[in-house]
N, C-alpha and C positions, 0 to 999 in steps of 0.2 A: 505493500499499500503504499509505503514513505518513498519507496523508489518510483511508483507512478506519480506522485505526487511532485517529486523532484523532476521527473521530466516536463509533466505539466509546466512547472516553475519557469523551468528553462525555456521551455518553449515562449511563454509570456514574455519573458526578459527578452528575447532574441527578436520575437513579434512587436515588441512595445520599441528596440531601437528601430524597426525599418519603418512604423508608424511615426516616429519623433522625425527622423529624417525625409519623410514625405512632408511631415508639418512645415518643418524650417522650408525646405524649397516651397512649398506653398506659399509661404509669407513672404519670402525673398520675391516671388514673383507677382507680390501684390494678389494673389487669388483669397486668401483668407480675409475675410471681412469681418468686420464688428457690427452684429444684429444689435446688438444694447445701446440705446439712446439715453446718455445721463440727462437728468431733468436741471438744470440751475436753478430753477426757482422752487424746487421741492423744501418743502419745509422740515422740520425736526421733528414731525410726529411718527416718521418711521424708526429714528432712534428712540424715540419715547417706545413704541410698540415693541422695539426690541429689549428695551430695559424691563417692560413688564413680562416677556418671555422668560427674561434672567431671573427676574424675583421670583417668578410662579413657577418655573419649572427647576432650575437649576438651586434655588433657596426651599421655596417654600413647599413645592410638590415632594422632594426629596425628602425632606422634615418629616412631613405628615405620613410618608409609607415609614419611614423608619420607628416614629412614635407609635404608630398603630399596627405596627408589625406586618404591612402590605407588601410581602416582598416577593410573592409570586410575579411573574412576568407579566399576567393578564391584567394587573394593577397598572403598567406603564401606560397602555394604551388608552386609558382615560387623560393621560396629558396632551392629547390631541384638538381638546377643548380649549386651550390656550390660542390655538389658532384664531377661531372665530372668534374670542374675546380681544385679540389684539385688533382683528378686523371691525368689529365693532366700536373700538375705541378710536379708531381712525375716521370712520364712520361718522362718529360721533363729534369729530372735530373738523367734519365737513369735507371728509375724501371720499370721492364718488368710488363706487365698487370697481368701474373700468378703469380709474386711475391706479386703485390698490392692486388690481391684476396685472398691469404692466410693469409696477414698482417690483411685485414679488415675483415675477416672470410665469405667471401662471395664466400661461396661454401656450396654443399649440406649434408656436414658429411655423415654420414651413412645413408641420403636419409630423405626428407623431413619431411615425414611424422613421422618418427622415431624423427628427430631432435625436429620439433613440439611435439610432445609427452612428450620430454624431458622437452620443455622449460613448458609448463603447469604442470608437473610434480614439475619440478624444483621451478615455481612459487608457487605452495601449500606449500611445504617444506618453503620454503624461507618466507612465512607468519609469521611464528616465530619472525624470526630476524625482519620482519619490524614491527611487533607489539611492538617490544623491543623499535625501534627508535620512534616508537607513541607516549610510555610512557615517554620518555626522552622529545620530543616534548611537550605533554600535561603538563609536570611540568613546564618547561621553560615557557609556556604559562600563566600558573596559577600564577608564581614566577614573570614575568615580566607585565603580562597585555596586551600581544601584542599576537593578534590574526593573523596567517599566512593567506592569501588570493590570490589565483591565478587569474588573471585578467579574464579568463574564467568564472568565475563566474558572471561577469557583463553580459555575453552573454546565459546565460542560458533560456530566455526567447527568443520566438519565433515561426516559423512554425514548422513543422515535417522536411521540407527539411533543414531550418537551425541546427535543431536538429542532423538531419543526417550528416551534414558537420560538426559538432563539433565532433560527434563520429569518424567520417574518418580520422581529424585531431588529436584527441589525439591517436587513434587505429592504423592507419596507418602512416601517416606523420612525428609524433615524435618519435617513434619506431626506423622506416627507418634512419632518419636523426640523431638521438641523438645515436644508436648503432654503426652507421657506425662510426661516430666522436669518441664519447667515449670509448665503448669495442671495436673498430677496433683500429682507427690510435692513440689515446691516450694511451691504453693499451698496444697495439704492442711496441710503443717505449719503455713505463716505464718496461716492462715485459722483454725487452731483454737485459735488464739492471740490473733490483732487481727481488726477488721473489715475488710471488703473495701476501703475506703479507704487503708486502710494498706499490708494484703497486696500487692494488684495493682499498685500501683505497686513495691513493691520487686521482687517477680517480672519487671515489665518494665523495671527499669534493669538487673537482672542478666541479663536474654535479650537486652536490645539491646548492652549494654557488651562481650558476650564474642564476637557478631559482627566479623568481619575487614573491615567496612565503614569501621570507625574512628570516634572520639568525635564527630564531626560528624552522625553518622549516627543517634546515640541517640535525638534527640526523634520521628524519622519510625519507627525499629525499636520505640521505646517507646510511641508511638502504637497499632502494630499489636499490640503485647502487649495494652495496656489493654484494646484492643476481643476479643482473644479471654480474658482473664481475666473480663469481664462476661458472656462466652458461657459459662464454664463456671460461674461465681456463677447465671447466669439457668435453664440445661439441668440442671446439675447432670453429666451426661454427658460424655466428650471427644468425642463424634460431632462436636457443633457445632463448637467450636474448632480439630478437625480439618479440618472442612470448609472452613470459611474461612480458616484458615491456607492449605489448599490452592489455595484461588480466588486469594489474594492472590499466592502464589508463581507461580503459572499465568500469570496477566496479567502480573506485574513480567517473569517470562521472554519472557513473547509481545512485549511491549513491546521488549524488549532485544534481542530478534531481529530486530524489524522496524527498529529504529533502526542496530543495527550490523552486521547480516550484509550 
């Protein structure tokens, strides 16, 4: 099993380099446009919406779950109610639903299948960037002796239904929630004020630092976030970043299961 996973991983890396080279070529030729259009007139309501998400999910929801002992994975899905809460806050402040959909990237772009395909291609090209982040994290681990670990590692044992729940959590829930808030609300707020080269790293750092793996994992998590921000800039729609996010989490969970179970 591990040999097969190693072969798959090698193929992904080699394919990633191929897609990365193609992406660089297309960029040099000017054939990779930017579908995302920043809105310089955007107000601070999207930053406030992100702050609502941060307080409710990162602080409030987590504390409530721990206090009442609601540790089952099924409770995590209740956090999705935060998205309509943020949207209601925006609407209450006079932001039309149509404007919200554009800001969040909640639209089909050039078509669901085309956007999903762009997400897969973008993820493969971005593997080169992610590998660079992983190398930095690896050297930090060797230097400090700290090994980043996600709490989900403690949940890898269980029935097939439990494992299916894990896959749904990391491949559906996380991309939907995190892309809406990070590459949606927060990125849109920053991008309306600064260029991509400033906005993307800020979002990437915030994205990486709030994850529970610890500070040594910031380079690899931040590199993933940079790729996702590049996809948002390229496609405009959140479909591509969500698909890429789902692909990454699916692969990481599969590798973890193959190694640790």
